[in-house]
N, C-alpha and C positions, 0 to 999 in steps of 0.2 A: 626490218630484219629479213623479210622475205625477198625484197628487191635487191638489197645490197648486203650480203652476209658479212662483209668486211667492215661495215660501219659500226657494228655492235662490239662493245667491249665486255670484259668479264664483270665489271662493276656497274653496269647500267641498271641491272635489276635491283641492286642494293640502293643505288641513288634514287630510283623511282619509289622504293618503299619509304625512304627517308622523307622525300617530298610529300608523298601521300600521307604519312604520319603527321607532318607539320600542318598540312591542310585540314586533316581531320581534327587535330587539336584546336586549331583556330575555330572550326565550325562548332565543336562542342563547347568551347569557351563562350562564344557568342550566344549559343542556345541557352546555356546556363545563366548568362546575364539577363536574357529575356525572361526566363522563368523567375529569377530573383526579383526583377522589376514588377512582374505581374503579381507575385505573391508577397509584395511588401507589407500589405495588411492581411493577416491571416483571416480566412473566412470561418474557420472552426475555432470556437472558443474552448479553452480548457475547462473541463468540469471537475471541480474538486470533489473527491470521493467523500461521502459522509463519514466513513470510518476514520478519516484523517483528522476530523475536527474533534476537539475535546468536549465531552459532554460534562457540564459542571455538576459535580456531586456535592449535594448540600447536606448529606448525612455525615456521620462520623466514619473515619477509616475502618473502624471495627465493624460497623454495619455493612460497609461495602465488602469487606472480606467475608463476612457471614453470608451475604447474598451470593457472592461468587462461589464460595465453597458449596453452598446448597445447590446451585445450578450445576456445578461440576459433579457433585455426588449423585445427582439425578441423571447425569449423562446428557444434559441439555446443551452443554457446550463442549466441543472437542471430544465427544463420546465419553466424557468423564475422565479423560486422560491428562488433565492439566496438573502440573506440579505446583507447589506453593509458590515457587519462584516465578512461574509463568502467570499465576494469579496476581502476584505483586506487579509484574510488568503490565498487565491489563489495567490495574489501578492507576499506574503512573501514566501510561500512554493514552488511555481512552478517557479517563476521568480527571486527570491532573492531580491525583491524590497520591502522595508518598506516605504509605502507611507506617513507615518505620520498620521495626522488627516484625515482619509478618509471621515468622514462626512463633514468636512470643504471643502475638494476637491470637493465633490458632490455639495455642495452649490455654490461653485465658478463656476462649470460647468453650473449649472442652471442659474446663474446670468449673464452669458455672454450676451452682448447686440447684437452684430452684427452676430455672428455665434456660436451658442451653441454647434455645433458638428464639430468643425474645424478639429480635428484629423480624424474623420470618412470621412470628405470631402477630406483630404489629402490622405487617404487610397484609396478612390474611384479613384482619379486622378492617383495615382501610379499604381493601378491595370489596369486601362484602358490603360495607357502608356505601361505597361509590356505586356499586351495582344496584343497590336498592333505591338510590336517589336518581339514577339516570335510567 
């Protein structure tokens, strides 16, 4: 352009950008193929989160509801802000237990005459026994 100003056209700059773009696309495509070939076998294995696995609950659904209600009442989970519906979802998602009508179970726990927290009492006795044996 500096030696012969008449040689340049108004479209030369546009044509050079198109050619450069094509060359750059070819370069990135080949670089991407190289990376895909190198990473055909991933070196990092996916680790499954422990909270995603269901912990088998072997007690009754009512016992699970009683336990979760007590933890919620103490503020030990979610600062005590779980609703009964959220407690039901915990039962289903984490323990694989569908408790049925959770509101009815809660009412049954409230209506117990002699011992409204019988499962919690059983837990206390079992823990004391375990601690003394171990």
